[in-house]
ZATITOR-993291 format. One record per residue: residue number from 0; x, y, z of N, C-alpha, C in turn. Coordinates in steps of 0.2 Angstrom, whole numbers, plus 5000, padded with zeros to 4 digits. Atoms other than C-alpha are relative to their C-alpha. Layout:
! residues N
    n   n.x   n.y   n.z  ca.x  ca.y  ca.z   c.x   c.y   c.z
  NUM     X     Y     Z     X     Y     Z     X     Y     Z
...
This chain:
! residues 151
    n   n.x   n.y   n.z  ca.x  ca.y  ca.z   c.x   c.y   c.z
    0  5003  4999  4995  4776  4906  4591  5003  4998  5007
    1  4998  5005  4994  4783  4903  4608  4995  4998  5005
    2  5006  5002  4996  4775  4894  4622  4996  5003  5004
    3  5004  4995  4996  4769  4907  4632  4995  5004  4996
    4  5005  4998  5005  4761  4915  4616  4994  4995  4998
    5  5005  5005  5001  4752  4898  4614  4995  4998  5005
    6  5004  5001  4993  4746  4896  4630  4995  5007  4999
    7  5005  4994  4999  4738  4915  4629  4996  4997  4993
    8  5004  5002  5004  4731  4909  4612  4995  4997  5001
    9  5005  5005  5000  4722  4895  4618  4996  5003  5006
   10  5004  4998  4993  4715  4904  4634  4993  5002  4997
   11  5008  4999  5001  4695  4904  4635  5000  5007  4999
   12  5002  4994  5000  4686  4919  4630  4997  5003  5006
   13  5000  4996  4994  4685  4932  4643  5005  5000  5005
   14  4995  5002  4996  4701  4926  4652  5004  5006  5000
   15  4996  4995  4998  4711  4940  4659  5006  4997  5003
   16  4995  5003  4997  4729  4936  4660  5004  5004  5006
   17  4998  4997  4994  4736  4942  4676  5007  5004  4998
   18  4993  4995  5000  4751  4955  4674  5003  4999  5007
   19  4995  5000  4993  4766  4951  4686  5004  5005  5000
   20  4996  4994  4999  4774  4966  4691  5005  5001  5006
   21  4996  4998  4993  4789  4969  4702  5002  5007  5001
   22  4998  4993  5000  4791  4985  4710  5005  5002  5005
   23  4994  4999  4995  4808  4990  4718  5000  5007  5002
   24  5001  4992  4997  4807  5005  4730  5004  5000  5007
   25  4997  5000  4993  4816  5012  4744  4997  5006  5004
   26  5004  4996  4996  4803  5023  4750  4992  4998  4997
   27  5006  5003  5002  4784  5019  4751  4998  5005  4994
   28  5003  4998  5005  4774  5023  4735  4993  4998  5000
   29  5007  5003  5000  4756  5024  4731  4997  4997  4993
   30  5004  5004  5007  4745  5016  4717  5000  5005  4995
   31  4999  4995  5007  4744  5033  4707  5006  5000  4997
   32  4993  5000  5003  4763  5033  4705  5001  4995  4995
   33  4999  5006  5003  4763  5015  4699  4995  5001  4993
   34  5005  4999  5005  4747  5019  4687  5004  5005  4996
   35  4997  4994  5004  4756  5035  4681  5006  4997  4997
   36  4994  5003  5003  4772  5026  4677  4999  4994  4994
   37  5002  5004  5005  4764  5011  4668  4992  5000  4998
   38  5008  4999  5001  4746  5017  4662  4997  4993  4997
   39  5004  5004  5004  4743  5002  4651  5000  4993  5005
   40  5001  5006  4994  4745  4990  4667  4994  5000  5004
   41  5005  4999  4997  4730  4985  4674  5001  4997  5007
   42  4998  5001  4994  4731  4985  4692  4996  4996  5003
   43  5006  5004  4995  4715  4978  4698  5002  4992  4998
   44  4999  5007  5002  4721  4961  4687  5008  4998  5002
   45  4993  5000  5000  4740  4963  4693  5001  4995  5007
   46  4997  5003  4995  4750  4952  4704  5007  5003  5001
   47  4994  4994  5000  4764  4963  4712  5005  4997  5005
   48  4995  5002  4994  4779  4959  4722  5003  5007  5001
   49  4997  4995  4999  4785  4974  4731  5007  4999  5004
   50  4993  5000  4997  4804  4974  4735  5004  5007  5002
   51  4996  4993  4998  4813  4987  4746  5006  4998  5002
   52  4994  5000  4999  4831  4986  4747  5002  5004  5007
   53  4999  4999  4993  4837  4987  4765  5008  5003  5000
   54  4995  4995  4999  4848  5002  4763  5002  5004  5006
   55  4995  4996  4994  4861  5009  4776  5000  5006  4999
   56  4999  4992  5002  4858  5028  4776  5006  5003  5002
   57  4994  4995  4998  4875  5032  4783  5006  4995  4998
   58  4996  5004  5002  4891  5025  4779  5003  4996  5007
   59  4999  5004  4993  4895  5021  4798  4996  4996  5001
   60  5004  5006  5001  4881  5010  4797  5002  4995  4998
   61  4999  5006  5004  4886  5000  4783  5007  4998  5003
   62  4994  5004  4998  4903  4999  4790  5000  4996  5005
   63  5000  5004  4993  4899  4993  4808  4993  4995  4998
   64  5004  5005  5001  4886  4981  4799  4993  5000  5004
   65  5007  5000  4996  4871  4988  4808  4993  5000  4995
   66  5005  5000  5006  4858  4982  4796  4993  5000  5002
   67  5007  5001  4998  4844  4980  4808  4996  5006  5000
   68  5005  4994  5001  4837  4998  4806  4998  5000  4992
   69  5002  5000  5007  4839  4996  4788  4995  4996  4998
   70  5006  5006  5002  4829  4980  4787  4992  5001  5002
   71  5008  4998  4997  4815  4987  4798  4997  5005  4996
   72  5002  4995  5004  4814  5002  4787  4998  4997  4993
   73  5002  5005  5008  4814  4990  4770  4992  4999  5003
   74  5007  5003  4998  4800  4980  4779  4995  5004  4999
   75  5004  4995  5000  4790  4994  4782  4998  5004  4995
   76  5000  4997  5006  4792  5003  4766  4998  4995  4995
   77  5001  5006  5005  4789  4986  4756  4991  4999  5003
   78  5006  4999  4999  4773  4984  4766  4995  5005  5000
   79  5003  4996  5001  4766  5001  4765  4997  5001  4992
   80  5000  5000  5008  4768  5000  4747  4996  4995  4997
   81  5004  5006  5002  4760  4984  4746  4992  5001  5001
   82  5007  4998  4997  4745  4989  4756  4996  5005  4995
   83  5003  4996  5004  4742  5004  4745  4997  4997  4992
   84  5001  5002  5006  4743  4995  4730  4994  4992  5001
   85  5006  5004  4999  4730  4981  4737  4994  5004  5001
   86  5004  4996  5000  4719  4995  4741  4996  5002  4994
   87  5001  4998  5007  4718  4998  4722  4998  4994  4996
   88  5002  5007  5005  4714  4979  4718  5006  4996  4997
   89  4995  5007  5002  4731  4971  4715  5001  4997  5005
   90  4998  5005  4994  4737  4956  4724  5006  5002  5000
   91  4994  4996  4999  4752  4963  4731  5003  4997  5006
   92  4995  5003  4995  4765  4955  4743  5006  5003  5001
   93  4993  4996  4999  4780  4963  4750  5006  4995  5003
   94  4994  5003  4996  4798  4959  4755  5004  5004  4998
   95  4994  4995  5000  4816  4966  4758  5004  4997  4994
   96  4995  5004  5003  4830  4963  4748  5007  5003  5001
   97  4992  4997  5000  4850  4967  4746  4998  5008  4999
   98  4997  4993  5003  4856  4985  4746  5000  5002  4995
   99  4998  4999  5007  4862  4985  4730  4993  4998  4995
  100  5007  5002  5003  4846  4986  4718  5000  4995  4995
  101  5001  5006  5004  4852  4974  4705  5001  4992  5004
  102  5001  5007  4996  4856  4960  4718  4993  4999  5003
  103  5007  5000  4998  4839  4964  4724  4995  4998  4995
  104  5004  5002  5005  4831  4961  4709  5001  4994  4997
  105  4998  5006  5000  4841  4947  4704  4996  4994  5006
  106  5003  5003  4996  4835  4939  4720  4993  4998  5000
  107  5007  5000  5001  4817  4943  4718  4998  4997  4994
  108  5003  5005  5007  4817  4936  4700  5002  4994  5000
  109  4999  5007  5001  4823  4920  4704  4994  4997  5002
  110  5006  5002  4998  4807  4917  4713  4993  5003  4998
  111  5006  4997  5002  4795  4928  4705  5001  5002  4992
  112  4998  4998  5007  4793  4928  4686  4996  5006  4997
  113  5004  4993  5001  4789  4947  4682  5000  4999  4992
  114  5001  4998  5007  4781  4953  4665  5004  5007  5000
  115  4998  4993  5001  4788  4971  4669  5004  5002  5008
  116  4997  4998  4993  4799  4978  4682  5000  5008  5001
  117  5000  4992  4998  4796  4997  4691  5005  5001  5005
  118  4995  4998  4995  4811  5004  4698  5000  5007  5003
  119  5001  4995  4997  4806  5019  4709  5007  5003  5003
  120  4994  4997  4998  4820  5030  4711  5001  5007  5004
  121  5000  4994  4998  4822  5044  4724  5004  5004  4999
  122  4995  4995  5005  4830  5060  4718  5006  4999  5003
  123  4992  5000  4996  4844  5058  4732  5004  4993  4997
  124  4997  5005  5003  4848  5041  4722  5000  5001  4992
  125  5000  4999  5007  4845  5046  4704  5006  5000  4997
  126  4994  5000  5004  4863  5050  4699  5004  4993  5002
  127  4997  5007  4998  4869  5034  4707  4998  4994  4996
  128  5001  5008  5004  4857  5022  4698  5001  5003  4993
  129  4998  4999  5007  4859  5032  4682  5007  4998  4998
  130  4993  5000  4999  4879  5031  4685  5000  4992  4999
  131  5000  5008  5000  4877  5011  4687  4994  4998  4995
  132  5005  5002  5006  4864  5011  4672  4996  4993  5004
  133  5004  5006  4998  4852  5000  4684  4995  4999  4995
  134  5005  5004  5005  4838  5000  4671  5001  4997  4995
  135  4998  5004  5005  4848  4995  4657  5003  4995  5002
  136  4997  5006  4997  4858  4982  4667  4997  4995  5001
  137  5005  5005  4999  4843  4975  4673  4996  4997  4995
  138  5005  5003  5006  4834  4974  4656  5006  4995  4996
  139  4995  5003  5004  4851  4966  4649  5000  4993  5004
  140  5000  5007  4997  4853  4953  4663  4993  4996  5001
  141  5006  5004  4998  4836  4948  4666  4994  4999  4994
  142  5004  5000  5006  4827  4950  4650  4993  5001  5002
  143  5006  4996  4998  4812  4960  4657  4999  5007  4999
  144  5000  4993  5000  4806  4977  4653  5000  5003  5005
  145  4999  4998  4993  4811  4989  4667  4998  5009  4997
  146  5003  4992  5001  4802  5008  4668  5004  5002  5008
  147  4999  4996  4994  4810  5019  4680  4996  5006  5002
  148  5006  4995  4998  4800  5033  4689  5004  5003  5006
  149  4998  4997  4994  4804  5046  4702  4994  5003  5002
  150  5007  4998  4998  4791  5050  4713  5000  5008  5002
């Protein structure tokens, strides 16, 4: 029995362990999508960190290092998603991350010990995420279960 299992076994009756969920999303998502992707997760008792990568939409913006617009959009996306989750009872906070999903996850997991990661993949990005094996690589690197969902 690991230390974490021992702590859970010693929990007082009625104790509900708070699920720690990391949501990586490049566009705002609602609580219904999260509930559909993770039907066993209790959002009412969840602590959620929403990370939105600051992605430049054009190659020109990327090469010109014009990241202000990408950061503003990422902040808005993360805030809107966190707010939607808070409205459904989760304790959620928002942050921005690196444009590369694995780097964004690595940075977030350095300070937030997630029990599960939900990667929300836009249809436009699905082929690239699968080609880069974002979900598989994240599970191997970080040792946390990862679920991918397309809105």
